[in-house]
TORDRENPA-682710 format. One record per atom (N, C-alpha, C): x, y, z; residue number from 1; residue in three letters. Coordinates in steps of 0.1 Angstrom, whole numbers, plus 5000, padded with zeros to 4 digits. Layout:
% residues N
     xx     yy     zz   pos   code
      X      Y      Z   NUM    ala
...
END
This chain:
% residues 183
     xx     yy     zz   pos   code
   7160   9434   4946     1    met
   7174   9440   4945     1    met
   7173   9455   4950     1    met
   7164   9463   4946     2    thr
   7163   9477   4950     2    thr
   7153   9478   4962     2    thr
   7158   9481   4974     3    asn
   7150   9482   4985     3    asn
   7150   9497   4990     3    asn
   7140   9505   4986     4    ser
   7140   9519   4988     4    ser
   7140   9523   5003     4    ser
   7133   9515   5011     5    ala
   7133   9518   5025     5    ala
   7146   9518   5032     5    ala
   7155   9510   5027     6    ala
   7169   9509   5033     6    ala
   7179   9519   5027     6    ala
   7176   9525   5016     7    ser
   7186   9533   5009     7    ser
   7186   9548   5014     7    ser
   7197   9553   5018     8    pro
   7198   9567   5022     8    pro
   7196   9576   5010     8    pro
   7198   9572   4998     9    val
   7197   9580   4986     9    val
   7185   9576   4977     9    val
   7175   9571   4984    10    ser
   7163   9566   4977    10    ser
   7157   9577   4968    10    ser
   7154   9574   4956    11    phe
   7147   9584   4947    11    phe
   7139   9576   4937    11    phe
   7126   9577   4939    12    arg
   7116   9570   4930    12    arg
   7113   9578   4918    12    arg
   7117   9573   4906    13    ala
   7114   9580   4894    13    ala
   7102   9574   4887    13    ala
   7093   9582   4883    14    ser
   7081   9577   4875    14    ser
   7085   9573   4862    14    ser
   7080   9561   4858    15    val
   7083   9555   4845    15    val
   7070   9554   4836    15    val
   7060   9562   4840    16    val
   7047   9562   4832    16    val
   7048   9567   4818    16    val
   7054   9578   4816    17    arg
   7055   9584   4803    17    arg
   7069   9589   4801    17    arg
   7078   9580   4797    18    leu
   7092   9584   4795    18    leu
   7093   9591   4781    18    leu
   7101   9602   4780    19    pro
   7103   9608   4767    19    pro
   7111   9598   4758    19    pro
   7109   9600   4745    20    gln
   7116   9592   4735    20    gln
   7131   9592   4737    20    gln
   7137   9603   4740    21    lys
   7151   9604   4741    21    lys
   7156   9600   4755    21    lys
   7146   9596   4764    22    gly
   7150   9592   4778    22    gly
   7148   9604   4787    22    gly
   7147   9600   4800    23    met
   7146   9610   4811    23    met
   7158   9610   4819    23    met
   7165   9622   4820    24    pro
   7177   9623   4828    24    pro
   7173   9624   4843    24    pro
   7181   9618   4852    25    val
   7179   9619   4866    25    val
   7193   9621   4872    25    val
   7194   9631   4881    26    thr
   7207   9633   4888    26    thr
   7204   9632   4903    26    thr
   7212   9624   4910    27    ile
   7211   9623   4924    27    ile
   7224   9627   4931    27    ile
   7223   9637   4939    28    glu
   7235   9642   4947    28    glu
   7232   9641   4961    28    glu
   7239   9633   4969    29    ala
   7237   9631   4983    29    ala
   7241   9643   4991    29    ala
   7232   9646   5001    30    asp
   7236   9657   5010    30    asp
   7244   9651   5022    30    asp
   7247   9660   5032    31    gly
   7256   9655   5043    31    gly
   7250   9644   5051    31    gly
   7237   9645   5054    32    ala
   7231   9634   5062    32    ala
   7231   9621   5054    32    ala
   7228   9622   5041    33    gln
   7227   9609   5033    33    gln
   7241   9603   5032    33    gln
   7252   9612   5030    34    arg
   7265   9607   5029    34    arg
   7270   9600   5042    34    arg
   7266   9606   5054    35    ser
   7269   9599   5067    35    ser
   7262   9586   5068    35    ser
   7250   9585   5063    36    gln
   7243   9572   5063    36    gln
   7249   9562   5054    36    gln
   7253   9566   5042    37    leu
   7260   9558   5033    37    leu
   7273   9552   5039    37    leu
   7281   9561   5046    38    ala
   7293   9557   5052    38    ala
   7291   9547   5063    38    ala
   7281   9549   5071    39    ala
   7277   9539   5082    39    ala
   7273   9526   5076    39    ala
   7265   9526   5066    40    glu
   7259   9514   5060    40    glu
   7270   9505   5053    40    glu
   7280   9512   5048    41    his
   7290   9505   5040    41    his
   7304   9504   5047    41    his
   7304   9506   5060    42    gly
   7317   9505   5067    42    gly
   7328   9514   5063    42    gly
   7324   9526   5060    43    leu
   7334   9536   5055    43    leu
   7337   9546   5066    43    leu
   7348   9553   5066    44    leu
   7351   9564   5075    44    leu
   7343   9576   5071    44    leu
   7341   9578   5058    45    gly
   7334   9589   5053    45    gly
   7330   9588   5039    45    gly
   7320   9595   5035    46    val
   7317   9597   5020    46    val
   7317   9612   5018    46    val
   7327   9617   5011    47    glu
   7328   9631   5008    47    glu
   7319   9636   4997    47    glu
   7316   9628   4988    48    ser
   7307   9631   4977    48    ser
   7300   9619   4971    48    ser
   7288   9620   4966    49    phe
   7281   9609   4960    49    phe
   7272   9615   4949    49    phe
   7274   9610   4937    50    arg
   7265   9616   4926    50    arg
   7262   9605   4916    50    arg
   7250   9604   4912    51    ala
   7246   9595   4901    51    ala
   7239   9603   4890    51    ala
   7244   9601   4878    52    asp
   7238   9607   4866    52    asp
   7232   9595   4858    52    asp
   7219   9595   4857    53    leu
   7212   9584   4851    53    leu
   7203   9588   4840    53    leu
   7200   9579   4831    54    thr
   7190   9581   4821    54    thr
   7180   9569   4821    54    thr
   7167   9572   4822    55    leu
   7157   9562   4821    55    leu
   7151   9563   4807    55    leu
   7150   9551   4800    56    ser
   7144   9551   4787    56    ser
   7136   9539   4785    56    ser
   7127   9539   4775    57    asn
   7118   9528   4772    57    asn
   7126   9517   4767    57    asn
   7122   9504   4770    58    trp
   7129   9492   4766    58    trp
   7119   9482   4762    58    trp
   7119   9478   4749    59    lys
   7110   9467   4744    59    lys
   7095   9469   4749    59    lys
   7090   9481   4746    60    gly
   7076   9483   4749    60    gly
   7073   9487   4763    60    gly
   7071   9478   4772    61    asp
   7067   9481   4786    61    asp
   7079   9481   4796    61    asp
   7091   9478   4791    62    gly
   7103   9478   4800    62    gly
   7109   9491   4801    62    gly
   7119   9492   4811    63    val
   7126   9504   4813    63    val
   7141   9501   4814    63    val
   7149   9509   4807    64    lys
   7164   9507   4808    64    lys
   7169   9519   4816    64    lys
   7177   9516   4826    65    val
   7184   9526   4834    65    val
   7199   9525   4831    65    val
   7205   9536   4826    66    ser
   7219   9536   4824    66    ser
   7225   9549   4829    66    ser
   7238   9548   4831    67    gly
   7245   9560   4836    67    gly
   7257   9557   4844    67    gly
   7260   9566   4854    68    gln
   7272   9564   4861    68    gln
   7270   9569   4876    68    gln
   7276   9562   4885    69    val
   7277   9567   4899    69    val
   7291   9569   4902    69    val
   7294   9581   4909    70    ser
   7308   9583   4913    70    ser
   7307   9589   4927    70    ser
   7318   9586   4935    71    ala
   7318   9591   4949    71    ala
   7333   9592   4953    71    ala
   7335   9601   4963    72    asp
   7348   9602   4969    72    asp
   7346   9597   4983    72    asp
   7354   9587   4987    73    ile
   7352   9580   5000    73    ile
   7365   9580   5008    73    ile
   7363   9578   5021    74    val
   7375   9576   5030    74    val
   7373   9562   5037    74    val
   7383   9553   5035    75    gln
   7382   9540   5041    75    gln
   7394   9538   5050    75    gln
   7394   9528   5059    76    ala
   7405   9525   5067    76    ala
   7413   9514   5060    76    ala
   7426   9516   5060    77    cys
   7436   9506   5055    77    cys
   7434   9493   5063    77    cys
   7434   9482   5056    78    val
   7432   9469   5062    78    val
   7444   9465   5070    78    val
   7456   9471   5068    79    val
   7468   9468   5075    79    val
   7471   9477   5086    79    val
   7471   9490   5083    80    ser
   7475   9500   5093    80    ser
   7463   9507   5100    80    ser
   7451   9506   5094    81    leu
   7439   9513   5099    81    leu
   7440   9528   5096    81    leu
   7450   9533   5089    82    asp
   7451   9547   5085    82    asp
   7440   9550   5075    82    asp
   7435   9563   5075    83    pro
   7425   9566   5065    83    pro
   7431   9567   5051    83    pro
   7423   9562   5041    84    ile
   7427   9563   5027    84    ile
   7416   9569   5019    84    ile
   7419   9580   5012    85    glu
   7409   9586   5003    85    glu
   7409   9579   4990    85    glu
   7397   9576   4985    86    ser
   7395   9569   4972    86    ser
   7384   9576   4964    86    ser
   7385   9574   4951    87    his
   7374   9578   4942    87    his
   7369   9566   4936    87    his
   7356   9564   4937    88    val
   7350   9552   4930    88    val
   7340   9556   4920    88    val
   7340   9548   4909    89    glu
   7331   9551   4898    89    glu
   7325   9537   4893    89    glu
   7313   9537   4889    90    ala
   7307   9525   4883    90    ala
   7297   9529   4872    90    ala
   7298   9521   4862    91    glu
   7288   9523   4851    91    glu
   7275   9515   4855    91    glu
   7264   9522   4853    92    ile
   7251   9515   4857    92    ile
   7244   9511   4844    92    ile
   7239   9499   4844    93    ser
   7231   9494   4833    93    ser
   7222   9484   4838    93    ser
   7209   9487   4839    94    ala
   7199   9477   4844    94    ala
   7186   9478   4836    94    ala
   7179   9467   4836    95    leu
   7166   9466   4829    95    leu
   7155   9462   4839    95    leu
   7144   9469   4837    96    phe
   7132   9466   4846    96    phe
   7120   9464   4837    96    phe
   7111   9455   4842    97    val
   7099   9453   4835    97    val
   7088   9452   4846    97    val
   7076   9456   4842    98    pro
   7065   9454   4852    98    pro
   7063   9439   4856    98    pro
   7059   9436   4868    99    glu
   7059   9423   4873    99    glu
   7049   9414   4865    99    glu
   7040   9420   4858   100    asp
   7031   9411   4850   100    asp
   7035   9411   4835   100    asp
   7047   9416   4832   101    ser
   7051   9417   4818   101    ser
   7055   9403   4812   101    ser
   7052   9401   4799   102    arg
   7056   9389   4793   102    arg
   7072   9388   4791   102    arg
   7079   9399   4792   103    leu
   7093   9399   4792   103    leu
   7100   9394   4805   103    leu
   7092   9394   4816   104    ala
   7098   9390   4828   104    ala
   7098   9375   4830   104    ala
   7088   9368   4824   105    lys
   7087   9354   4826   105    lys
   7082   9347   4813   105    lys
   7085   9334   4812   106    ile
   7080   9326   4802   106    ile
   7072   9315   4808   106    ile
   7061   9310   4802   107    his
   7053   9300   4808   107    his
   7057   9286   4802   107    his
   7061   9277   4811   108    thr
   7064   9264   4806   108    thr
   7055   9254   4814   108    thr
   7046   9248   4807   109    gly
   7037   9239   4814   109    gly
   7028   9246   4824   109    gly
   7029   9241   4837   110    his
   7021   9247   4848   110    his
   7029   9256   4857   110    his
   7042   9257   4854   111    ser
   7051   9266   4863   111    ser
   7056   9277   4855   111    ser
   7061   9287   4862   112    glu
   7067   9299   4856   112    glu
   7082   9299   4859   112    glu
   7090   9302   4849   113    glu
   7105   9303   4851   113    glu
   7110   9316   4846   113    glu
   7119   9322   4853   114    ile
   7126   9334   4849   114    ile
   7137   9331   4840   114    ile
   7138   9338   4829   115    leu
   7149   9336   4820   115    leu
   7163   9341   4825   115    leu
   7172   9332   4826   116    ile
   7186   9336   4831   116    ile
   7196   9329   4823   116    ile
   7206   9336   4818   117    glu
   7217   9330   4811   117    glu
   7229   9332   4820   117    glu
   7236   9321   4823   118    ala
   7248   9322   4832   118    ala
   7259   9331   4827   118    ala
   7262   9331   4814   119    asp
   7272   9339   4808   119    asp
   7267   9352   4802   119    asp
   7254   9354   4801   120    gly
   7248   9366   4795   120    gly
   7247   9377   4805   120    gly
   7241   9388   4800   121    pro
   7239   9399   4808   121    pro
   7227   9396   4818   121    pro
   7227   9404   4829   122    asp
   7216   9401   4839   122    asp
   7202   9403   4832   122    asp
   7193   9395   4836   123    gly
   7179   9396   4830   123    gly
   7172   9408   4837   123    gly
   7161   9411   4831   124    pro
   7154   9423   4837   124    pro
   7148   9420   4851   124    pro
   7148   9430   4859   125    glu
   7142   9429   4872   125    glu
   7128   9434   4871   125    glu
   7119   9428   4879   126    ser
   7105   9432   4879   126    ser
   7103   9443   4889   126    ser
   7093   9452   4886   127    phe
   7089   9462   4895   127    phe
   7074   9463   4895   127    phe
   7068   9469   4906   128    ser
   7054   9471   4907   128    ser
   7051   9485   4908   128    ser
   7039   9489   4904   129    gly
   7036   9504   4904   129    gly
   7040   9511   4892   129    gly
   7042   9524   4894   130    asp
   7046   9532   4882   130    asp
   7059   9539   4884   130    asp
   7068   9534   4893   131    ser
   7080   9541   4896   131    ser
   7091   9530   4899   131    ser
   7104   9534   4898   132    ile
   7115   9526   4901   132    ile
   7124   9534   4910   132    ile
   7129   9528   4921   133    asp
   7139   9535   4930   133    asp
   7153   9535   4924   133    asp
   7156   9545   4916   134    val
   7169   9546   4909   134    val
   7180   9550   4919   134    val
   7176   9556   4930   135    gly
   7186   9559   4940   135    gly
   7192   9547   4947   135    gly
   7183   9537   4950   136    ala
   7187   9524   4956   136    ala
   7196   9517   4946   136    ala
   7192   9517   4933   137    leu
   7200   9511   4923   137    leu
   7214   9517   4922   137    leu
   7215   9530   4922   138    ala
   7228   9537   4922   138    ala
   7236   9533   4934   138    ala
   7230   9531   4946   139    glu
   7237   9527   4958   139    glu
   7243   9513   4956   139    glu
   7235   9504   4950   140    glu
   7240   9491   4948   140    glu
   7253   9490   4940   140    glu
   7253   9498   4929   141    tyr
   7265   9499   4920   141    tyr
   7277   9506   4928   141    tyr
   7274   9516   4936   142    phe
   7283   9522   4944   142    phe
   7290   9512   4954   142    phe
   7282   9504   4960   143    ala
   7287   9494   4970   143    ala
   7296   9484   4963   143    ala
   7293   9480   4950   144    leu
   7301   9470   4943   144    leu
   7314   9476   4939   144    leu
   7315   9490   4937   145    ala
   7327   9496   4933   145    ala
   7337   9499   4944   145    ala
   7333   9497   4957   146    ile
   7342   9500   4968   146    ile
   7352   9488   4970   146    ile
   7365   9492   4971   147    asp
   7375   9482   4973   147    asp
   7373   9475   4987   147    asp
   7370   9462   4988   148    pro
   7368   9456   5001   148    pro
   7380   9455   5010   148    pro
   7392   9456   5004   149    tyr
   7404   9455   5011   149    tyr
   7414   9466   5008   149    tyr
   7411   9478   5012   150    pro
   7419   9489   5008   150    pro
   7432   9489   5016   150    pro
   7443   9492   5008   151    arg
   7456   9491   5015   151    arg
   7464   9504   5011   151    arg
   7469   9511   5021   152    lys
   7476   9523   5019   152    lys
   7489   9520   5012   152    lys
   7492   9529   5002   153    glu
   7504   9527   4994   153    glu
   7517   9526   5003   153    glu
   7525   9515   5000   154    gly
   7537   9513   5007   154    gly
   7536   9505   5020   154    gly
   7523   9502   5024   155    val
   7521   9494   5037   155    val
   7520   9480   5033   155    val
   7528   9471   5040   156    his
   7528   9457   5037   156    his
   7525   9449   5050   156    his
   7518   9438   5049   157    leu
   7515   9430   5060   157    leu
   7527   9421   5063   157    leu
   7532   9420   5075   158    glu
   7543   9411   5079   158    glu
   7537   9397   5078   158    glu
   7543   9389   5070   159    thr
   7539   9375   5069   159    thr
   7547   9365   5077   159    thr
   7559   9369   5080   160    glu
   7568   9361   5089   160    glu
   7573   9369   5101   160    glu
   7573   9362   5112   161    ala
   7578   9369   5124   161    ala
   7593   9371   5122   161    ala
   7598   9382   5128   162    pro
   7612   9385   5127   162    pro
   7620   9374   5134   162    pro
   7632   9371   5128   163    his
   7640   9360   5133   163    his
   7646   9365   5147   163    his
   7642   9358   5157   164    ser
   7648   9361   5170   164    ser
   7648   9348   5178   164    ser
   7657   9348   5187   165    glu
   7658   9336   5196   165    glu
   7647   9336   5206   165    glu
   7640   9324   5209   166    pro
   7630   9324   5219   166    pro
   7636   9327   5233   166    pro
   7628   9333   5242   167    ala
   7633   9336   5255   167    ala
   7638   9324   5263   167    ala
   7631   9313   5261   168    glu
   7634   9300   5268   168    glu
   7636   9289   5258   168    glu
   7645   9280   5260   169    lys
   7647   9269   5252   169    lys
   7639   9257   5259   169    lys
   7629   9253   5252   170    gly
   7621   9242   5257   170    gly
   7618   9232   5246   170    gly
   7610   9222   5248   171    pro
   7607   9212   5238   171    pro
   7600   9218   5226   171    pro
   7591   9227   5228   172    leu
   7584   9233   5216   172    leu
   7594   9241   5208   172    leu
   7602   9249   5214   173    ala
   7612   9257   5207   173    ala
   7622   9248   5199   173    ala
   7626   9237   5205   174    glu
   7635   9227   5198   174    glu
   7628   9221   5186   174    glu
   7616   9217   5188   175    lys
   7608   9212   5176   175    lys
   7607   9222   5165   175    lys
   7603   9234   5168   176    leu
   7602   9244   5158   176    leu
   7615   9247   5151   176    leu
   7626   9247   5159   177    ala
   7640   9249   5153   177    ala
   7643   9237   5143   177    ala
   7639   9225   5147   178    ala
   7642   9214   5139   178    ala
   7634   9215   5126   178    ala
   7621   9219   5127   179    leu
   7613   9221   5115   179    leu
   7619   9231   5105   179    leu
   7624   9242   5111   180    arg
   7630   9253   5103   180    arg
   7642   9248   5095   180    arg
   7649   9239   5102   181    met
   7662   9233   5096   181    met
   7658   9224   5084   181    met
   7647   9218   5084   182    lys
   7643   9209   5073   182    lys
   7639   9216   5061   182    lys
   7635   9229   5062   183    arg
   7631   9237   5050   183    arg
   7642   9239   5041   183    arg
END
């Protein structure tokens, strides 16, 4: 899920010795990072991007990442292509466990299965090493908060062509007129 090489806001946070009250992490994107975010997510611009996170211990060897990501973005209206300024926010809540942790997998016979509940919260993600890319995680939540079909206020898509007479009367025009009459 978190691919640090691809994230413009990559920030690897060490999870070796987390304080009992948790470790705060703040990520604020600079101009170059905001430009990369805009390009990667099909936006006209990213005016601001900030993630305020807390990393804390979870069930012994796991890590809980919680917090919020917020951004001011500029998108193109899907109808008029005019720029639309928007504010996006997303609550972040994710669990991570070392890839060799007993919390990541259960053993059933000779195969390993990951615990997943369809209606429950997401299961923990595994990580290797002693750090987690919380910047890439924040970018994922940012991406999910973006409206995929932004529409400028008051702009509507024309669903029916205006009623006008066809330039020529031909067989197709007559059939279309007959179909309209049946409605």
